[in-house]
C-alpha positions as CSV (number, residue, x, y, z in Angstrom):
1,X,0.2,-0.2,0.0
2,X,1.2,3.4,-0.6
3,X,2.0,5.8,1.9
4,X,-0.1,8.7,0.3
5,X,-2.9,6.5,0.8
6,X,-2.7,6.0,4.2
7,X,-2.6,9.6,4.4
8,X,-5.6,10.7,3.1
9,X,-8.2,12.4,5.6
10,X,-4.9,13.4,7.9
11,X,-3.9,16.9,9.1
12,X,-0.2,17.0,7.4
13,X,1.6,20.1,8.4
14,X,4.9,19.0,6.3
15,X,6.4,16.1,4.2
16,X,10.0,15.5,3.9
17,X,10.7,12.9,1.2
18,X,8.5,11.3,-1.3
19,X,5.4,10.0,0.1
20,X,4.7,7.7,-3.1
21,X,6.5,5.1,-1.4
22,X,5.0,1.5,-0.7
23,X,4.8,0.1,3.1
24,X,4.4,-3.1,4.2
25,X,3.1,-2.5,7.8
26,X,2.3,0.1,10.5
27,X,3.7,0.1,14.0
28,X,3.5,2.7,17.2
29,X,5.6,0.0,19.2
30,X,9.3,0.4,18.0
31,X,10.3,-3.0,19.1
32,X,7.8,-4.6,16.3
33,X,9.3,-2.2,13.7
34,X,10.2,-4.3,10.5
35,X,11.8,-3.3,7.1
36,X,9.1,-1.5,5.2
37,X,6.9,-0.6,7.9
38,X,6.1,3.2,8.7
39,X,6.5,4.1,12.4
40,X,4.2,6.3,14.2
41,X,5.6,8.1,16.8
42,X,3.4,9.1,19.9
43,X,4.2,11.1,22.7
44,X,2.5,8.5,25.3
45,X,2.2,9.0,28.8
46,X,5.0,7.1,30.1
47,X,7.3,6.8,27.2
48,X,7.9,9.3,24.3
49,X,7.9,7.5,20.9
50,X,9.6,10.0,19.2
51,X,12.8,9.3,20.9
52,X,12.9,5.9,19.3
53,X,12.9,7.1,15.6
54,X,16.4,6.5,14.9
55,X,16.0,3.0,16.1
56,X,13.2,2.5,13.8
57,X,15.3,3.8,11.0
58,X,17.8,1.5,11.5
59,X,15.6,-1.4,11.8
60,X,14.2,-0.7,8.4
61,X,11.5,2.0,8.6
62,X,10.5,3.6,5.0
63,X,8.6,6.3,6.9
64,X,8.1,8.2,10.0
65,X,4.8,9.9,11.1
66,X,5.6,12.3,14.3
67,X,3.7,15.4,15.5
68,X,6.7,17.2,17.3
69,X,8.6,19.5,15.0
70,X,11.7,19.0,17.0
71,X,12.6,15.4,15.5
72,X,11.6,16.7,11.8
73,X,14.5,16.6,9.7
74,X,15.7,19.1,7.0
75,X,16.5,15.8,4.6
76,X,15.1,12.8,4.4
77,X,18.0,10.6,3.6
78,X,16.3,7.8,1.9
79,X,13.5,8.0,4.4
80,X,10.3,9.5,4.5
81,X,9.2,12.1,7.3
82,X,5.5,13.2,8.0
83,X,5.0,16.2,10.5
84,X,0.8,15.7,11.3
85,X,-1.2,17.6,13.7
86,X,-2.2,14.8,15.6
87,X,-0.2,11.1,16.0
88,X,-2.7,9.7,18.0
89,X,-5.3,10.6,15.7
90,X,-2.9,9.9,12.4
91,X,-2.5,6.4,13.7
92,X,-6.4,5.7,14.2
93,X,-7.1,6.9,10.7
94,X,-4.3,4.8,9.1
95,X,-4.9,1.7,11.3
96,X,-8.7,1.8,9.8
97,X,-7.7,2.6,6.2
98,X,-5.1,0.0,6.2
99,X,-7.2,-2.8,7.8
100,X,-10.1,-2.3,4.9
101,X,-12.3,0.6,6.5
102,X,-14.0,-2.5,8.8
103,X,-16.8,0.2,10.4
104,X,-18.2,0.5,6.7
105,X,-19.1,-2.9,6.6
106,X,-20.5,-3.0,10.2
107,X,-23.1,-1.5,12.2
108,X,-20.7,-0.3,15.2
109,X,-22.4,0.7,18.4
110,X,-19.8,2.3,21.1
111,X,-20.8,2.0,24.7
112,X,-19.7,4.6,27.2
113,X,-20.1,5.8,30.7
114,X,-18.4,5.0,34.1
115,X,-20.6,2.1,35.0
116,X,-22.5,-0.4,33.2
117,X,-20.4,-0.8,29.7
118,X,-19.5,-4.5,30.1
119,X,-23.3,-5.3,31.0
120,X,-24.6,-3.4,28.2
121,X,-22.1,-4.4,25.8
122,X,-22.0,-7.8,26.5
123,X,-25.8,-8.2,26.7
124,X,-26.4,-6.5,23.6
125,X,-23.8,-9.0,21.9
126,X,-25.8,-12.3,23.3
127,X,-29.0,-10.4,22.4
128,X,-28.2,-9.7,18.5
129,X,-26.5,-13.4,18.5
130,X,-29.8,-14.9,19.6
131,X,-31.6,-13.0,17.1
132,X,-29.8,-14.7,14.5
133,X,-27.0,-12.4,13.7
134,X,-23.1,-13.2,13.6
135,X,-21.8,-10.3,15.9
136,X,-18.8,-8.6,17.3
137,X,-17.7,-7.6,20.9
138,X,-15.0,-5.8,22.1
139,X,-15.1,-5.7,26.1
140,X,-13.5,-5.2,29.2
141,X,-14.1,-9.2,30.1
142,X,-13.5,-10.9,26.8
143,X,-13.4,-9.9,23.0
144,X,-15.8,-12.1,20.4
145,X,-15.1,-12.5,17.3
146,X,-18.8,-14.4,16.2
147,X,-18.4,-17.5,18.1
148,X,-14.4,-17.1,18.6
149,X,-13.4,-15.7,22.1
150,X,-10.2,-13.5,22.1
151,X,-8.7,-12.4,25.5
152,X,-9.0,-8.8,26.5
153,X,-6.4,-6.4,27.7
154,X,-8.0,-3.2,27.7
155,X,-11.4,-2.1,27.8
156,X,-10.8,-0.2,24.5
157,X,-7.5,-1.8,22.5
158,X,-4.8,0.4,20.9
159,X,-5.8,1.1,17.4
160,X,-3.8,-1.3,15.6
161,X,-5.2,-4.1,17.5
162,X,-8.8,-2.4,17.4
163,X,-9.1,-2.5,13.9
164,X,-7.6,-5.7,13.2
165,X,-10.2,-7.3,15.3
166,X,-13.0,-5.4,13.4
167,X,-11.4,-6.5,10.5
168,X,-11.8,-10.3,11.6
169,X,-15.3,-9.2,12.5
170,X,-16.0,-8.4,9.2
171,X,-14.2,-11.4,7.5
172,X,-15.9,-13.7,9.8
173,X,-19.3,-12.3,8.3
174,X,-20.4,-10.2,11.1
175,X,-23.4,-7.5,10.9
176,X,-22.8,-5.9,13.8
177,X,-20.5,-5.0,16.6
178,X,-20.6,-3.7,19.8
179,X,-18.0,-2.4,22.0
180,X,-17.0,-0.5,25.5
181,X,-15.7,2.7,24.9
182,X,-13.2,4.3,27.6
183,X,-12.4,7.6,28.3
184,X,-8.7,6.7,27.6
185,X,-9.4,5.4,24.3
186,X,-11.2,8.9,23.2
187,X,-8.6,11.0,24.6
188,X,-5.8,9.0,23.1
189,X,-7.7,8.8,19.7
190,X,-7.8,5.1,19.8
191,X,-11.1,5.5,18.0
192,X,-10.1,8.1,15.6
193,X,-11.6,6.9,12.1
194,X,-14.3,4.4,13.2
195,X,-17.8,5.1,12.1
196,X,-20.4,4.3,14.4
197,X,-24.0,3.5,13.5
198,X,-24.9,4.4,17.4
199,X,-23.7,5.5,20.8
200,X,-24.9,4.7,24.1
201,X,-24.5,6.8,27.7
202,X,-24.7,4.7,30.8
203,X,-24.1,7.2,33.7
204,X,-21.1,9.2,34.9
205,X,-19.7,9.5,38.2
206,X,-16.0,10.0,39.6
207,X,-13.0,7.7,38.1
208,X,-9.8,8.1,36.3
209,X,-9.3,11.6,37.6
210,X,-5.6,10.4,38.1
211,X,-5.4,10.9,34.3
212,X,-8.2,13.5,33.3
213,X,-7.5,15.8,36.5
214,X,-10.8,17.3,36.7
215,X,-14.5,15.6,36.4
216,X,-15.1,18.3,33.5
217,X,-12.4,17.0,31.6
218,X,-13.8,13.5,32.1
219,X,-17.2,14.2,30.9
220,X,-15.7,16.3,28.4
221,X,-14.0,13.5,27.0
222,X,-16.9,10.9,26.8
223,X,-18.9,13.7,24.8
224,X,-16.6,13.9,22.4
225,X,-18.1,10.2,21.3
226,X,-21.5,11.7,20.7
227,X,-20.1,14.9,18.8
228,X,-18.3,12.7,16.3
229,X,-21.7,10.9,15.4
230,X,-22.8,11.7,11.5
231,X,-26.3,12.7,11.2
232,X,-27.6,9.1,10.1
233,X,-26.4,7.7,13.5
234,X,-28.4,7.4,16.7
235,X,-27.5,8.2,20.3
236,X,-29.5,6.7,23.4
237,X,-28.8,8.5,26.8
238,X,-29.7,8.1,30.2
239,X,-32.0,11.4,31.3
240,X,-31.8,10.1,35.0
241,X,-28.2,11.0,35.1
242,X,-27.4,15.1,35.4
243,X,-24.9,14.7,32.3
244,X,-27.3,12.7,30.2
245,X,-28.3,15.5,28.1
246,X,-25.0,17.1,27.9
247,X,-23.6,14.2,26.2
248,X,-26.3,14.7,23.4
249,X,-25.9,18.3,23.5
250,X,-25.5,19.7,19.7
251,X,-25.6,16.1,18.3
252,X,-26.3,16.0,14.7
253,X,-27.7,12.4,14.9
254,X,-31.2,11.3,16.3
255,X,-31.3,11.1,20.2
256,X,-33.4,8.8,22.1
257,X,-33.7,8.8,25.9
258,X,-34.2,6.3,28.8
259,X,-35.2,6.5,32.7
260,X,-36.5,4.7,35.5
261,X,-38.6,7.4,36.8
262,X,-39.0,10.0,34.2
263,X,-40.6,10.8,30.9
264,X,-38.5,9.3,28.2
265,X,-38.7,7.1,24.9
266,X,-37.9,4.0,27.0
267,X,-39.0,3.8,30.8
268,X,-38.9,0.8,33.1
269,X,-40.2,0.0,36.9
270,X,-39.0,-2.5,39.3
271,X,-42.7,-4.6,40.6
272,X,-40.7,-7.1,42.6
273,X,-36.8,-7.9,43.3
274,X,-35.0,-10.6,44.5
275,X,-31.3,-12.0,44.6
276,X,-32.5,-14.1,41.4
277,X,-33.9,-11.6,39.6
278,X,-36.7,-8.8,39.1
279,X,-40.0,-8.5,37.7
280,X,-40.2,-5.1,35.4
281,X,-42.7,-2.9,33.7
282,X,-41.2,-1.7,30.6
283,X,-43.0,1.0,28.6
284,X,-41.8,2.6,25.2
285,X,-43.0,5.3,22.7
286,X,-41.2,3.1,20.1
287,X,-43.4,0.6,19.4
288,X,-45.9,1.6,21.9
289,X,-45.0,-1.2,24.4
290,X,-46.3,-1.5,27.9
291,X,-45.6,-4.8,29.3
292,X,-44.2,-7.0,32.1
293,X,-41.2,-8.8,32.1
294,X,-39.0,-10.9,34.2
295,X,-35.3,-10.6,33.9
296,X,-32.5,-12.7,35.8
297,X,-30.5,-9.3,36.9
298,X,-30.9,-7.4,39.9
299,X,-30.9,-3.7,41.0
300,X,-31.9,-0.1,39.7
301,X,-28.7,0.3,38.0
302,X,-29.4,-3.0,35.8
303,X,-33.1,-1.9,34.9
304,X,-31.0,1.3,33.4
305,X,-28.7,-0.9,31.4
306,X,-31.8,-3.3,30.2
307,X,-33.7,-0.3,29.1
308,X,-30.4,1.0,27.0
309,X,-29.8,-2.6,25.4
310,X,-33.6,-3.0,24.5
311,X,-33.6,0.9,23.3
312,X,-30.5,0.0,21.1
313,X,-32.3,-3.1,19.9
314,X,-35.3,-1.2,18.7
315,X,-33.5,2.1,17.7
316,X,-31.7,-0.6,15.3
317,X,-35.1,-2.2,13.9
318,X,-35.4,-5.1,15.9
319,X,-39.0,-6.5,16.9
320,X,-39.6,-4.9,20.4
321,X,-41.3,-7.8,22.1
322,X,-38.7,-10.2,20.8
323,X,-36.3,-8.6,22.2
324,X,-37.5,-8.2,25.6
325,X,-38.5,-12.0,25.3
326,X,-34.6,-12.9,24.7
327,X,-33.4,-10.5,27.5
328,X,-35.6,-12.1,29.9
329,X,-33.5,-15.3,29.4
330,X,-29.9,-13.8,29.7
331,X,-27.9,-14.2,32.3
332,X,-25.7,-11.9,34.2
333,X,-22.3,-11.2,32.8
334,X,-19.2,-12.6,35.1
335,X,-18.7,-10.5,37.9
336,X,-21.4,-8.1,37.9
337,X,-23.9,-8.7,40.9
338,X,-23.1,-12.4,40.6
339,X,-24.8,-14.1,43.5
340,X,-23.2,-17.8,45.5
341,X,-25.4,-19.3,47.9
342,X,-24.0,-20.9,51.0
343,X,-25.6,-24.1,52.1
344,X,-25.6,-22.2,55.7
345,X,-28.1,-19.6,54.1
346,X,-25.8,-16.7,53.3
347,X,-25.2,-15.3,50.0
348,X,-22.2,-13.6,48.4
349,X,-22.5,-11.2,45.9
350,X,-19.5,-10.9,43.8
351,X,-19.1,-7.3,41.8
352,X,-16.8,-5.2,39.5
353,X,-18.1,-2.1,41.4
354,X,-14.8,0.1,41.7
355,X,-16.1,3.2,41.8
356,X,-17.9,5.3,44.6
357,X,-21.2,5.4,42.9
358,X,-20.9,1.6,41.7
359,X,-20.3,0.9,45.5
360,X,-23.3,2.5,46.5
361,X,-25.5,1.2,43.8
362,X,-24.9,-2.2,44.6
363,X,-25.2,-1.8,48.6
364,X,-28.5,0.1,48.2
365,X,-29.8,-3.1,46.0
366,X,-28.7,-5.3,48.5
367,X,-30.2,-3.5,51.3
368,X,-33.6,-3.1,49.2
369,X,-33.5,-7.0,48.8
370,X,-32.9,-7.6,52.1
371,X,-35.5,-5.2,53.6
372,X,-38.3,-6.9,51.9
373,X,-37.2,-10.4,53.1
374,X,-39.1,-10.2,56.4
375,X,-37.5,-13.2,58.0
376,X,-34.2,-11.6,57.1
377,X,-34.8,-8.2,59.2
378,X,-31.8,-8.8,61.2
379,X,-29.6,-10.1,58.3
380,X,-25.8,-8.4,58.1
381,X,-24.7,-6.9,54.8
382,X,-20.7,-7.5,55.2
383,X,-18.9,-5.6,52.8
384,X,-15.0,-6.6,51.4
385,X,-14.1,-3.9,49.5
386,X,-10.4,-2.5,48.5
387,X,-9.2,0.2,45.9
388,X,-6.5,-0.5,43.4
389,X,-3.0,1.2,43.7
390,X,-1.6,3.8,41.1
391,X,-5.1,5.1,40.6
392,X,-7.2,8.2,41.7
393,X,-6.6,8.4,45.3
394,X,-9.3,10.9,45.9
395,X,-11.9,8.3,45.7
396,X,-10.7,5.9,48.4
397,X,-11.8,7.6,51.5
398,X,-15.6,8.2,49.9
399,X,-15.4,4.6,48.9
400,X,-14.9,3.7,52.6
401,X,-17.6,6.2,54.0
402,X,-20.1,4.8,51.4
403,X,-19.2,1.0,52.6
404,X,-19.3,2.0,55.8
405,X,-22.8,3.8,55.8
406,X,-24.4,1.2,53.9
407,X,-23.1,-2.0,55.6
408,X,-23.2,-3.8,59.1
409,X,-19.8,-4.8,58.8
410,X,-16.8,-3.4,56.9
411,X,-13.6,-5.1,56.0
412,X,-11.2,-3.2,54.1
413,X,-9.0,-4.9,51.8
414,X,-6.7,-5.3,48.7
415,X,-7.6,-4.9,45.2
416,X,-4.6,-4.6,42.7
417,X,-2.1,-2.7,44.7
418,X,-0.1,-2.5,41.7
419,X,3.3,-0.4,42.6
420,X,2.0,1.0,46.0
421,X,1.8,-0.5,49.5
422,X,-1.5,-2.2,50.3
423,X,-1.2,-0.8,53.9
424,X,-0.8,2.9,52.5
425,X,-3.9,2.5,50.2
426,X,-6.1,0.9,53.4
427,X,-4.8,3.9,55.2
428,X,-6.0,6.3,52.6
429,X,-9.7,4.8,52.8
430,X,-9.6,4.6,56.4
431,X,-9.1,8.7,56.3
432,X,-12.6,8.7,55.5
433,X,-14.1,7.1,58.8
434,X,-13.7,8.6,62.3
435,X,-11.6,6.8,64.8
436,X,-14.6,5.6,66.8
437,X,-16.1,4.3,63.3
438,X,-12.8,2.5,62.5
439,X,-13.1,0.3,65.7
440,X,-16.0,-1.4,63.9
441,X,-13.8,-2.1,60.8
442,X,-11.3,-4.8,59.9
443,X,-8.5,-3.9,58.1
444,X,-7.3,-7.0,56.2
445,X,-4.4,-6.6,53.5
446,X,-4.4,-10.0,52.1
447,X,-8.0,-10.3,50.0
448,X,-8.0,-14.1,50.5
449,X,-7.9,-13.7,54.2
450,X,-10.5,-10.9,54.3
451,X,-13.1,-12.7,51.9
452,X,-12.4,-15.9,54.3
453,X,-12.9,-13.8,57.3
454,X,-16.6,-12.3,56.1
455,X,-17.4,-16.0,55.3
456,X,-16.8,-17.0,58.8
457,X,-18.5,-14.1,60.2
458,X,-21.9,-14.7,58.1
459,X,-24.8,-16.5,59.3
460,X,-28.1,-17.6,57.7
461,X,-29.9,-14.8,55.7
462,X,-26.5,-12.4,55.5
463,X,-25.0,-11.1,52.5
464,X,-21.7,-10.5,51.8
465,X,-20.7,-7.9,49.2
466,X,-17.2,-8.9,47.6
467,X,-16.4,-5.8,45.4
468,X,-13.7,-4.3,43.2
469,X,-12.6,-7.2,41.1
470,X,-15.6,-9.2,39.6
471,X,-14.5,-11.0,36.6
472,X,-10.8,-10.4,37.3
473,X,-8.9,-13.5,37.9
474,X,-5.8,-12.0,39.0
475,X,-3.9,-9.4,41.5
476,X,-1.3,-7.1,40.1
477,X,1.6,-6.7,43.2
478,X,4.8,-4.8,42.6
479,X,4.3,-5.2,38.9
480,X,3.6,-9.1,38.8
481,X,0.1,-10.3,38.1
482,X,-0.8,-13.2,40.3
483,X,-3.7,-15.8,40.1
484,X,-6.6,-14.5,42.1
485,X,-10.4,-15.1,41.5
486,X,-13.0,-13.7,44.1
487,X,-15.4,-16.6,43.0
488,X,-12.8,-19.4,44.0
489,X,-11.9,-18.0,47.3
490,X,-15.9,-17.5,48.2
491,X,-16.6,-20.9,46.8
492,X,-13.6,-22.7,49.1
493,X,-15.5,-21.0,51.8
494,X,-18.5,-23.1,51.1
């Protein structure tokens, strides 16, 4: 492929050399560069790719794309140098073109927000599969190219990996694809060049402020997904969230809404609820639906997720009642309010909740269900929760405060300490509580011991929430990934 073709629709500032050169591949990782490749130098958050340009030329790069003019030579010396306005954006667009512009052949829907992305994207994948389609999925837990599972390393992969997966979906005959879109991916232009049929907004609460610095920056980054939609696309937003209509403000596309307590295009209400599911009343202006449906998911937050999933299916032309019929049989996503019942009568809930809002939502749901069980009015809610290392420290005391207020017994423990000392993380969390309150809190650094302690304390009718890791089957300690699964620890206590 000619380099000049790859540069179409890219803001090129200056070219040194002849862009009519043939390239055999694109790389953003200097270690993977081979003869004939074009290397895209990105500033990065930890390492600046521009410092590896010389190394890439020595490895055989025929072209270098960069956005830092300091590294732009006056002569090509046999290598083409292209200065662009933004290397991250250029890489995304080049990757999309290199892999045959896969989103021109797929109906791609992006799901963004703080919580609920994985559940929404995964259940949409399952729903559209059950409707008889070939479908792709890009999620935090696992990626799918129709029936083929591919391990996931990030919520949203890097631009090259992302477009390679989308191209595989097209080759496999997929006509739909659903993907989680993280704020990091938007900010780093990993989704540049992609064409979306629709975008979905779940909610917005504090998260990733270690990266975005302010909540406004975080919100505005999420909004970019909706700002990029074409007039032929659709957006569905949560008007129960104060940022819901901010997301779709000035959108060119068709905008639909959903709510659990206000007038909206898609509305839902809990009629009955237990740990095995809930009976909902679903109403929608599109398709004139007003019906009851039982779903094997729990919590008001999941009512919102289900409304969004249902709304997306209807917006994409699927039959409303058939979509609800299939949704009624879909099981929870791995690590999202998963329940394990003990022969001793207590129940463990394993959930990925790792933000203040998510912890609050899950605990409120547990307390609401416990309150409806007359025989368990004295039941304890025992919470085991930690915070990840090398991440937003400001949310640590907030999460501890919420967990304390909504639990009978609180155990603070490790999540993924990464490069931080577990004890220091626990002290940050404990700072959200008074000395008197801390007398009723257990601080147990070892996560397995913390979970086992909760299981020992639990009696018939009690509920244990094990929060923070959900689907993850590892812990990262001092840069080393160790096998660890909350499910396995709980089951070992049975």
